[in-house]
C-alpha positions, 0 to 999 in steps of 0.5 A, a space after each residue: 396759633 397753636 393748640 395750646 392757645 385754644 384751651 380745654 374746650 375746642 369746637 371743630 367744624 368743616 365740610 363732610 369728610 374733611 378730617 374733623 373726627 381724626 383731628 378731634 381724636 388726635 387732640 383728645 389723645 394729646 391733651 386728655 380731652 373727651 371727644 364728642 362726635 356730633 354725628 353719633 349724638 344726632 343719629 341712632 346707633 345700629 341704624 343706617 344713619 336714622 336721625 334722633 328727634 331734634 329734642 333728643 339730639 339737643 338734650 344729648 348735645 347740651 349735656 356734653 357741653 357742661 364738661 370742663 374739657 372736651 373737643 367736639 367735632 361736627 357742624 349742626 349749625 343750629 346748635 352752634 351758639 351753645 357750643 361757642 358759648 362754652 368753647 375756649 377755641 375753634 378750628 375750621 377745616 376746609 380741605 378741597 372737595 375732591 379730597 373730601 370725596 376721596 375720603 368718603 369713598 375710601 371710608 366706605 370701601 376700606 373697612 376698618 375702624 373709622 373714628 366717629 362712626 355710628 355704632 353698629 352701622 356700616 358706611 356705604 356709598 350713597 348717591 345722596 352723600 356724594 351729591 352733598 359733598 359735591 353740591 352742598 359743600 360749596 355753599 357751606 364753605 361760604 357760610 363757614 368762612 363768614 361765620 369764622 370771621 365773626 367768631 371771637 374765640 382763639 381760632 385756627 383755619 386750616 384751608 388745605 391738606 398741607 395746612 392740616 398736616 402742618 398743624 398736626 406736626 407743629 402740635 405733636 399730634 398723631 393720627 390713629 386711623 388704620 388708613 392714611 388720609 389724603 
């Protein structure tokens, strides 16, 4: 399945630091779609990842869905039914946990423009995030895999860094990040 098969409204999900933001940006630039980073809607700008109220987040989330074309990256499974109702395609990323952990540490230590970053905030190494990547990712992976099987939209599962790189190549996508992702 190619990007053309996924249509003009694409959902991207996957574990933390799996490359969702970078892929969403590449698709957005290649296809002229609006990019929506759910972390930016869920958290208050200029804070250390302080969450908005669930009502405010839901209102911002649902307002983004009315557009005719978009690529939305992020999980927030409680609001997934609304996204899937409007989506024309779905991508699930599932890179190995060590890759996600490496990407997290790199984004905290290598300062530069990070796609999907929270405005006015700096990424810093947090033990809670490391524990989340190492621990929660395993149960989330199983849940995402079951969910992926149930989705009837055109969909792509990218379960390795090679599969992700091949998807970029086959679809003529280019990363715009200032540092290389592994």
